[in-house]
DRENKELUM-15148 format. One record per residue (C-alpha): residue number from 1; residue in three letters; chain; x negated, y, z. Coordinates in nm, 2 decimals. Each point is the difference from the previous one (the first is absolute). Example, Ala and Ser with C-alpha at 12.3 -4.5 7.8 and 13.67 -1.06 7.14 Angstrom:
2
seq->1, type->ALA, mol->A, px->-1.23, py->-0.45, pz->0.78
seq->2, type->SER, mol->A, px->-0.14, py->0.34, pz->-0.07
This chain:
108
seq->1, type->MET, mol->A, px->-9.08, py->14.37, pz->9.36
seq->2, type->ALA, mol->A, px->-0.37, py->-0.05, pz->0.01
seq->3, type->SER, mol->A, px->0.02, py->-0.31, pz->-0.18
seq->4, type->PHE, mol->A, px->0.23, py->0.16, pz->-0.28
seq->5, type->PHE, mol->A, px->-0.27, py->0.27, pz->-0.06
seq->6, type->SER, mol->A, px->-0.28, py->-0.28, pz->0.01
seq->7, type->LYS, mol->A, px->0.20, py->-0.21, pz->-0.29
seq->8, type->LEU, mol->A, px->0.05, py->0.33, pz->-0.16
seq->9, type->GLY, mol->A, px->-0.39, py->0.06, pz->-0.02
seq->10, type->SER, mol->A, px->-0.06, py->-0.34, pz->-0.10
seq->11, type->LEU, mol->A, px->0.21, py->0.04, pz->-0.31
seq->12, type->PHE, mol->A, px->-0.26, py->0.24, pz->-0.15
seq->13, type->SER, mol->A, px->-0.30, py->-0.19, pz->0.12
seq->14, type->GLY, mol->A, px->0.09, py->-0.34, pz->-0.15
seq->15, type->GLY, mol->A, px->0.05, py->-0.16, pz->0.36
seq->16, type->PRO, mol->A, px->0.23, py->-0.22, pz->0.18
seq->17, type->GLY, mol->A, px->0.37, py->0.12, pz->-0.08
seq->18, type->GLY, mol->A, px->-0.05, py->0.12, pz->-0.32
seq->19, type->GLY, mol->A, px->0.26, py->-0.28, pz->-0.13
seq->20, type->GLY, mol->A, px->-0.22, py->-0.31, pz->0.00
seq->21, type->GLN, mol->A, px->0.10, py->-0.08, pz->-0.32
seq->22, type->GLU, mol->A, px->-0.27, py->-0.22, pz->-0.18
seq->23, type->ASN, mol->A, px->0.07, py->0.06, pz->-0.37
seq->24, type->ASP, mol->A, px->-0.07, py->0.27, pz->-0.26
seq->25, type->GLN, mol->A, px->0.33, py->0.19, pz->0.07
seq->26, type->ALA, mol->A, px->-0.05, py->0.34, pz->0.11
seq->27, type->VAL, mol->A, px->0.17, py->0.12, pz->0.35
seq->28, type->LYS, mol->A, px->0.03, py->0.38, pz->0.07
seq->29, type->SER, mol->A, px->0.16, py->0.15, pz->0.31
seq->30, type->ILE, mol->A, px->0.15, py->0.30, pz->0.11
seq->31, type->VAL, mol->A, px->0.14, py->0.11, pz->0.36
seq->32, type->HIS, mol->A, px->0.40, py->0.11, pz->0.01
seq->33, type->GLU, mol->A, px->0.17, py->0.09, pz->0.31
seq->34, type->GLU, mol->A, px->-0.23, py->-0.20, pz->0.23
seq->35, type->CYS, mol->A, px->-0.02, py->-0.30, pz->-0.23
seq->36, type->ILE, mol->A, px->-0.23, py->-0.12, pz->-0.24
seq->37, type->ILE, mol->A, px->0.10, py->-0.09, pz->-0.36
seq->38, type->PHE, mol->A, px->-0.21, py->-0.24, pz->-0.19
seq->39, type->ALA, mol->A, px->0.05, py->-0.03, pz->-0.37
seq->40, type->GLU, mol->A, px->-0.08, py->-0.36, pz->-0.09
seq->41, type->PRO, mol->A, px->0.12, py->-0.07, pz->-0.37
seq->42, type->VAL, mol->A, px->0.00, py->-0.32, pz->-0.12
seq->43, type->LYS, mol->A, px->-0.13, py->-0.10, pz->-0.37
seq->44, type->GLU, mol->A, px->0.24, py->-0.17, pz->-0.21
seq->45, type->GLY, mol->A, px->-0.12, py->-0.08, pz->-0.37
seq->46, type->ALA, mol->A, px->-0.09, py->0.36, pz->-0.16
seq->47, type->GLN, mol->A, px->0.20, py->0.21, pz->0.29
seq->48, type->TYR, mol->A, px->0.03, py->0.04, pz->0.35
seq->49, type->ARG, mol->A, px->0.31, py->-0.04, pz->0.28
seq->50, type->LEU, mol->A, px->0.06, py->0.24, pz->0.24
seq->51, type->GLN, mol->A, px->-0.11, py->-0.14, pz->0.34
seq->52, type->GLY, mol->A, px->-0.10, py->0.13, pz->0.32
seq->53, type->ARG, mol->A, px->0.01, py->0.00, pz->0.40
seq->54, type->ILE, mol->A, px->0.09, py->0.24, pz->0.26
seq->55, type->GLU, mol->A, px->-0.19, py->-0.03, pz->0.35
seq->56, type->LYS, mol->A, px->0.07, py->0.18, pz->0.32
seq->57, type->GLU, mol->A, px->-0.18, py->0.01, pz->0.33
seq->58, type->VAL, mol->A, px->0.28, py->-0.06, pz->0.29
seq->59, type->GLY, mol->A, px->-0.17, py->-0.06, pz->0.31
seq->60, type->GLU, mol->A, px->-0.29, py->-0.23, pz->-0.02
seq->61, type->GLU, mol->A, px->0.15, py->-0.17, pz->-0.30
seq->62, type->THR, mol->A, px->-0.01, py->0.10, pz->-0.39
seq->63, type->LEU, mol->A, px->0.34, py->-0.07, pz->-0.14
seq->64, type->VAL, mol->A, px->0.01, py->-0.11, pz->-0.38
seq->65, type->ARG, mol->A, px->0.28, py->0.08, pz->-0.23
seq->66, type->THR, mol->A, px->-0.07, py->-0.15, pz->-0.40
seq->67, type->PHE, mol->A, px->0.18, py->0.09, pz->-0.31
seq->68, type->ILE, mol->A, px->-0.01, py->-0.14, pz->-0.34
seq->69, type->ARG, mol->A, px->0.23, py->0.14, pz->-0.29
seq->70, type->ALA, mol->A, px->0.06, py->-0.08, pz->-0.36
seq->71, type->ASP, mol->A, px->-0.16, py->0.30, pz->-0.13
seq->72, type->LEU, mol->A, px->-0.30, py->-0.09, pz->-0.25
seq->73, type->PHE, mol->A, px->-0.27, py->0.28, pz->-0.11
seq->74, type->ALA, mol->A, px->-0.24, py->-0.03, pz->-0.28
seq->75, type->SER, mol->A, px->-0.29, py->0.13, pz->0.20
seq->76, type->GLN, mol->A, px->-0.11, py->-0.08, pz->0.36
seq->77, type->ASP, mol->A, px->-0.02, py->0.37, pz->0.08
seq->78, type->GLU, mol->A, px->0.35, py->0.07, pz->-0.10
seq->79, type->ALA, mol->A, px->0.09, py->-0.32, pz->0.22
seq->80, type->ILE, mol->A, px->-0.18, py->0.14, pz->0.30
seq->81, type->GLU, mol->A, px->0.15, py->0.33, pz->-0.04
seq->82, type->TRP, mol->A, px->0.36, py->-0.13, pz->0.00
seq->83, type->SER, mol->A, px->-0.09, py->-0.25, pz->0.28
seq->84, type->LEU, mol->A, px->-0.08, py->0.31, pz->0.22
seq->85, type->LYS, mol->A, px->0.28, py->0.17, pz->-0.11
seq->86, type->LYS, mol->A, px->0.26, py->-0.30, pz->0.07
seq->87, type->GLY, mol->A, px->-0.17, py->-0.03, pz->0.36
seq->88, type->LYS, mol->A, px->0.10, py->0.36, pz->0.08
seq->89, type->GLN, mol->A, px->0.32, py->-0.06, pz->-0.12
seq->90, type->ILE, mol->A, px->0.05, py->-0.28, pz->0.22
seq->91, type->ILE, mol->A, px->-0.11, py->0.14, pz->0.29
seq->92, type->ASP, mol->A, px->0.21, py->0.32, pz->-0.06
seq->93, type->GLN, mol->A, px->0.31, py->-0.16, pz->-0.07
seq->94, type->ASN, mol->A, px->-0.04, py->-0.24, pz->0.29
seq->95, type->GLY, mol->A, px->-0.15, py->0.23, pz->0.25
seq->96, type->LYS, mol->A, px->-0.04, py->-0.15, pz->0.37
seq->97, type->SER, mol->A, px->0.21, py->-0.34, pz->-0.09
seq->98, type->LEU, mol->A, px->-0.29, py->-0.11, pz->-0.24
seq->99, type->PHE, mol->A, px->-0.18, py->-0.14, pz->0.31
seq->100, type->SER, mol->A, px->0.28, py->0.05, pz->0.27
seq->101, type->ASP, mol->A, px->0.05, py->-0.42, pz->0.02
seq->102, type->GLY, mol->A, px->-0.36, py->-0.04, pz->0.11
seq->103, type->GLU, mol->A, px->-0.06, py->-0.26, pz->-0.27
seq->104, type->LYS, mol->A, px->-0.38, py->-0.04, pz->-0.04
seq->105, type->ASN, mol->A, px->0.07, py->-0.10, pz->-0.38
seq->106, type->ARG, mol->A, px->0.27, py->0.05, pz->-0.25
seq->107, type->THR, mol->A, px->0.09, py->0.11, pz->-0.32
seq->108, type->ALA, mol->A, px->0.18, py->0.34, pz->-0.07
């Protein structure tokens, strides 16, 4: 659980665990139901596609669920807002089954 909080702290300090993306896409995160949701919209032309990932600390491992949807937005801020909402929805709809298979990485 301590590594969960150290990752969370590094998100705000710009340290490791903050997404690790080496592009100019904004990454914003929130905590919901013991998971961290990262909004990682992708620029496509003049629009942004809804995309993100959900991470949860299970034992000593961090399990990751990525998601990308067809939704496009005119602004990056709007895409971030809706990516976070979609992440919450995925968690709320799937509950414990989202991570119950123990897979380290997969799509949601």
